[in-house]
TORLUMRO-55769 format. One record per residue (C-alpha): residue number from 1; x, y, z; residue in three letters. Coordinates in steps of 0.25 Angstrom, whole numbers, plus 5000, padded with zeros to 4 digits. Each point is the difference from the previous one (the first is absolute). Layout:
# residues N
(node NUM; (X; Y; Z); "Ala") ...
//
This chain:
# residues 226
(node 1; (4950; 5447; 5069); "Unk") (node 2; (4997; 4986; 4995); "Unk") (node 3; (4989; 5003; 4991); "Unk") (node 4; (5008; 5011; 4992); "Unk") (node 5; (5012; 4990; 5000); "Unk") (node 6; (4991; 4989; 4994); "Unk") (node 7; (4994; 5010; 4990); "Unk") (node 8; (5014; 5004; 4996); "Unk") (node 9; (5005; 4986; 4998); "Unk") (node 10; (4988; 4997; 4991); "Unk") (node 11; (5003; 5012; 4992); "Unk") (node 12; (5014; 4997; 4999); "Unk") (node 13; (4997; 4986; 4996); "Unk") (node 14; (4990; 5005; 4989); "Unk") (node 15; (5011; 5010; 4995); "Unk") (node 16; (5010; 4989; 4999); "Unk") (node 17; (4990; 4991; 4992); "Unk") (node 18; (4997; 5011; 4991); "Unk") (node 19; (5014; 5003; 4997); "Unk") (node 20; (5003; 4986; 4998); "Unk") (node 21; (4989; 4999; 4989); "Unk") (node 22; (5004; 5013; 4993); "Unk") (node 23; (5014; 4996; 4999); "Unk") (node 24; (4998; 4990; 4990); "Unk") (node 25; (4991; 5009; 4992); "Unk") (node 26; (5012; 5011; 4999); "Unk") (node 27; (5004; 5000; 4985); "Unk") (node 28; (5009; 5012; 5002); "Unk") (node 29; (5012; 4991; 5004); "Unk") (node 30; (5007; 4994; 4988); "Unk") (node 31; (5002; 4985; 4999); "Unk") (node 32; (5007; 4990; 4991); "Unk") (node 33; (4995; 4996; 4987); "Unk") (node 34; (4988; 4990; 5001); "Unk") (node 35; (5004; 4985; 4998); "Unk") (node 36; (4990; 4991; 4994); "Unk") (node 37; (4995; 4988; 5007); "Unk") (node 38; (5001; 4988; 4990); "Unk") (node 39; (5004; 5000; 4986); "Unk") (node 40; (4994; 5001; 4986); "Unk") (node 41; (4996; 4987; 4994); "Unk") (node 42; (5003; 4994; 4987); "Unk") (node 43; (4994; 5007; 4988); "Unk") (node 44; (4999; 5014; 5007); "Unk") (node 45; (5011; 5005; 4990); "Unk") (node 46; (5009; 4993; 4990); "Unk") (node 47; (5014; 5000; 5005); "Unk") (node 48; (5005; 5000; 4986); "Unk") (node 49; (4992; 5013; 4996); "Unk") (node 50; (5000; 5009; 5012); "Unk") (node 51; (4990; 5011; 4999); "Unk") (node 52; (5005; 5013; 4994); "Unk") (node 53; (4995; 5014; 5005); "Unk") (node 54; (4986; 5003; 4996); "Unk") (node 55; (4999; 4985; 4996); "Unk") (node 56; (4989; 4990; 5003); "Unk") (node 57; (5001; 4988; 5009); "Unk") (node 58; (4989; 4989; 4998); "Unk") (node 59; (5002; 4991; 5012); "Unk") (node 60; (4994; 4987; 5002); "Unk") (node 61; (4988; 5000; 5009); "Unk") (node 62; (5003; 4997; 5014); "Unk") (node 63; (5015; 5002; 4998); "Unk") (node 64; (5000; 5012; 5010); "Unk") (node 65; (4992; 4992; 5011); "Unk") (node 66; (5012; 4997; 5009); "Unk") (node 67; (5004; 5015; 5001); "Unk") (node 68; (4996; 5008; 5012); "Unk") (node 69; (5004; 5014; 5005); "Unk") (node 70; (5008; 5001; 5013); "Unk") (node 71; (4992; 5002; 5012); "Unk") (node 72; (4996; 5015; 5002); "Unk") (node 73; (5003; 5003; 4985); "Unk") (node 74; (4996; 5015; 4998); "Unk") (node 75; (4989; 5002; 4989); "Unk") (node 76; (4992; 5012; 4996); "Unk") (node 77; (4988; 4997; 4992); "Unk") (node 78; (4996; 5012; 4991); "Unk") (node 79; (4987; 4998; 4995); "Unk") (node 80; (4990; 5009; 4992); "Unk") (node 81; (4986; 4997; 4994); "Unk") (node 82; (4988; 4994; 5005); "Unk") (node 83; (4998; 4991; 4987); "Unk") (node 84; (4999; 4985; 5002); "Unk") (node 85; (5014; 4996; 4995); "Unk") (node 86; (5007; 5010; 5009); "Unk") (node 87; (4992; 4995; 5012); "Unk") (node 88; (5004; 4986; 4997); "Unk") (node 89; (5014; 5004; 4998); "Unk") (node 90; (5000; 5007; 5014); "Unk") (node 91; (4994; 4989; 5007); "Unk") (node 92; (5010; 4990; 4994); "Unk") (node 93; (5011; 5009; 5006); "Unk") (node 94; (4994; 5001; 5013); "Unk") (node 95; (4997; 4985; 5001); "Unk") (node 96; (5015; 4997; 4996); "Unk") (node 97; (5005; 5010; 5010); "Unk") (node 98; (4992; 4993; 5011); "Unk") (node 99; (5004; 4986; 4996); "Unk") (node 100; (5014; 5004; 5000); "Unk") (node 101; (5001; 5008; 5012); "Unk") (node 102; (5004; 5013; 4992); "Unk") (node 103; (5000; 5013; 5006); "Unk") (node 104; (4990; 5007; 4991); "Unk") (node 105; (4996; 5014; 4999); "Unk") (node 106; (4990; 5006; 4990); "Unk") (node 107; (4999; 5013; 4993); "Unk") (node 108; (4987; 5004; 4992); "Unk") (node 109; (5001; 5013; 4992); "Unk") (node 110; (4989; 5010; 5003); "Unk") (node 111; (4998; 5003; 4986); "Unk") (node 112; (5007; 5001; 4986); "Unk") (node 113; (5008; 5012; 5005); "Unk") (node 114; (5006; 4992; 5011); "Unk") (node 115; (5005; 4988; 4992); "Unk") (node 116; (5014; 5005; 4998); "Unk") (node 117; (5001; 5006; 5014); "Unk") (node 118; (4995; 4986; 5005); "Unk") (node 119; (5012; 4993; 4993); "Unk") (node 120; (5009; 5010; 5006); "Unk") (node 121; (4995; 4997; 5014); "Unk") (node 122; (5001; 4985; 4998); "Unk") (node 123; (5015; 5002; 4996); "Unk") (node 124; (5003; 5009; 5012); "Unk") (node 125; (4995; 4989; 5009); "Unk") (node 126; (5012; 4992; 4996); "Unk") (node 127; (4993; 4986; 4998); "Unk") (node 128; (5007; 4988; 4995); "Unk") (node 129; (4989; 5000; 4989); "Unk") (node 130; (4989; 5009; 4994); "Unk") (node 131; (4989; 4992; 4994); "Unk") (node 132; (4991; 5007; 4990); "Unk") (node 133; (4985; 4996; 4997); "Unk") (node 134; (4992; 5007; 4991); "Unk") (node 135; (5001; 5006; 4985); "Unk") (node 136; (4999; 5014; 5005); "Unk") (node 137; (5014; 4999; 5006); "Unk") (node 138; (5007; 4995; 4988); "Unk") (node 139; (5003; 5014; 4994); "Unk") (node 140; (5004; 5007; 5014); "Unk") (node 141; (5009; 4988; 5002); "Unk") (node 142; (5007; 5002; 4987); "Unk") (node 143; (5003; 5014; 5004); "Unk") (node 144; (5005; 4997; 5014); "Unk") (node 145; (5007; 4987; 4999); "Unk") (node 146; (5012; 5004; 4992); "Unk") (node 147; (5004; 5011; 5011); "Unk") (node 148; (5001; 4989; 5011); "Unk") (node 149; (5008; 4989; 4994); "Unk") (node 150; (5004; 4994; 5014); "Unk") (node 151; (4985; 4997; 5003); "Unk") (node 152; (4994; 4988; 4995); "Unk") (node 153; (4986; 5000; 4994); "Unk") (node 154; (4990; 4989; 4996); "Unk") (node 155; (4988; 5003; 4990); "Unk") (node 156; (4990; 4989; 5001); "Unk") (node 157; (4989; 4999; 4989); "Unk") (node 158; (5007; 5010; 4991); "Unk") (node 159; (5013; 5005; 4995); "Unk") (node 160; (5009; 5012; 4997); "Unk") (node 161; (5003; 5002; 4985); "Unk") (node 162; (5014; 5003; 5003); "Unk") (node 163; (5004; 4995; 5014); "Unk") (node 164; (5013; 5003; 5007); "Unk") (node 165; (5008; 4989; 5006); "Unk") (node 166; (4993; 5002; 5014); "Unk") (node 167; (4986; 4998; 4994); "Unk") (node 168; (4995; 4986; 4998); "Unk") (node 169; (4986; 4996; 4995); "Unk") (node 170; (4991; 4988; 5001); "Unk") (node 171; (4990; 5000; 4989); "Unk") (node 172; (4992; 4991; 4990); "Unk") (node 173; (4993; 5002; 4987); "Unk") (node 174; (4987; 5004; 5007); "Unk") (node 175; (5007; 5011; 5008); "Unk") (node 176; (5010; 5006; 4991); "Unk") (node 177; (4997; 5015; 5002); "Unk") (node 178; (5013; 5008; 4998); "Unk") (node 179; (4996; 5015; 5001); "Unk") (node 180; (4990; 5010; 4995); "Unk") (node 181; (5009; 5003; 4988); "Unk") (node 182; (4999; 4986; 4995); "Unk") (node 183; (4985; 4998; 5003); "Unk") (node 184; (4994; 4988; 5005); "Unk") (node 185; (5004; 4987; 4994); "Unk") (node 186; (4990; 4992; 4991); "Unk") (node 187; (5002; 4988; 5009); "Unk") (node 188; (4997; 5007; 5013); "Unk") (node 189; (4989; 4992; 5007); "Unk") (node 190; (4995; 5004; 5014); "Unk") (node 191; (4995; 4986; 5002); "Unk") (node 192; (5015; 4995; 5000); "Unk") (node 193; (5003; 5006; 5013); "Unk") (node 194; (4996; 4988; 5008); "Unk") (node 195; (5004; 4997; 5014); "Unk") (node 196; (5009; 4989; 4996); "Unk") (node 197; (5007; 5008; 4989); "Unk") (node 198; (5002; 5013; 5009); "Unk") (node 199; (5006; 4991; 5011); "Unk") (node 200; (5009; 4994; 4990); "Unk") (node 201; (5004; 5014; 4994); "Unk") (node 202; (5004; 5004; 5014); "Unk") (node 203; (5008; 4988; 5004); "Unk") (node 204; (5007; 4998; 4987); "Unk") (node 205; (5004; 5015; 5000); "Unk") (node 206; (5005; 5001; 5014); "Unk") (node 207; (5008; 4987; 4997); "Unk") (node 208; (5006; 5007; 4988); "Unk") (node 209; (5004; 5012; 5008); "Unk") (node 210; (5006; 4992; 5012); "Unk") (node 211; (5009; 4993; 4990); "Unk") (node 212; (5004; 5013; 4993); "Unk") (node 213; (4993; 4997; 4987); "Unk") (node 214; (4995; 5014; 4999); "Unk") (node 215; (4997; 5010; 4989); "Unk") (node 216; (4992; 4989; 4992); "Unk") (node 217; (4986; 4995; 4998); "Unk") (node 218; (4996; 4987; 5007); "Unk") (node 219; (4990; 4995; 4989); "Unk") (node 220; (4990; 4990; 5006); "Unk") (node 221; (4994; 4995; 4987); "Unk") (node 222; (5005; 4987; 4994); "Unk") (node 223; (5007; 5008; 4989); "Unk") (node 224; (5006; 5014; 5000); "Unk") (node 225; (4993; 5011; 4992); "Unk") (node 226; (5003; 5001; 4985); "Unk") 
//
């Protein structure tokens, strides 16, 4: 009887280990609103002129560096496109998630017909934040986000033309795509999507969301657009 007992014990221990690992990955259970670790530094916003809905915030470089998400922050990366800017943005999100011990899951739409369903799938996962990377997702997000006002979205390297209060963007002059209806900005520059700029967009954008500065554009140029 000893071999079967030993085998049973091994299987039971393995099952317990798997259960322990998977319990932390269960997003179906609600949890309190995420609390940021650290505070925004001077110059992120002007206290005398708080941002208005759909307004632009031009933070001082590095004023977001002390802000970190809580451990296990639930994030869905929604990314579409194989162009260099999109790849750079997605890489920045993944690197940030690894550095910050974020629970990251990624959705890549199969094709253009899957853009809107992919946004819906991300919402149904009930993350703390959905991060979008890729110009192809701007118009689908504009369609879906007004219907899910309790879900926070962050668009990096682009922005929505008319965002609702749950959609924040981190953008700069070389990355100011706002949807097919408006066309590509004359200042669009694929070369501006450097690793440093993309990383700053992710961190500044998340810092804003964690501090409830949502529904605005975090503008990473020295001056806001005219």
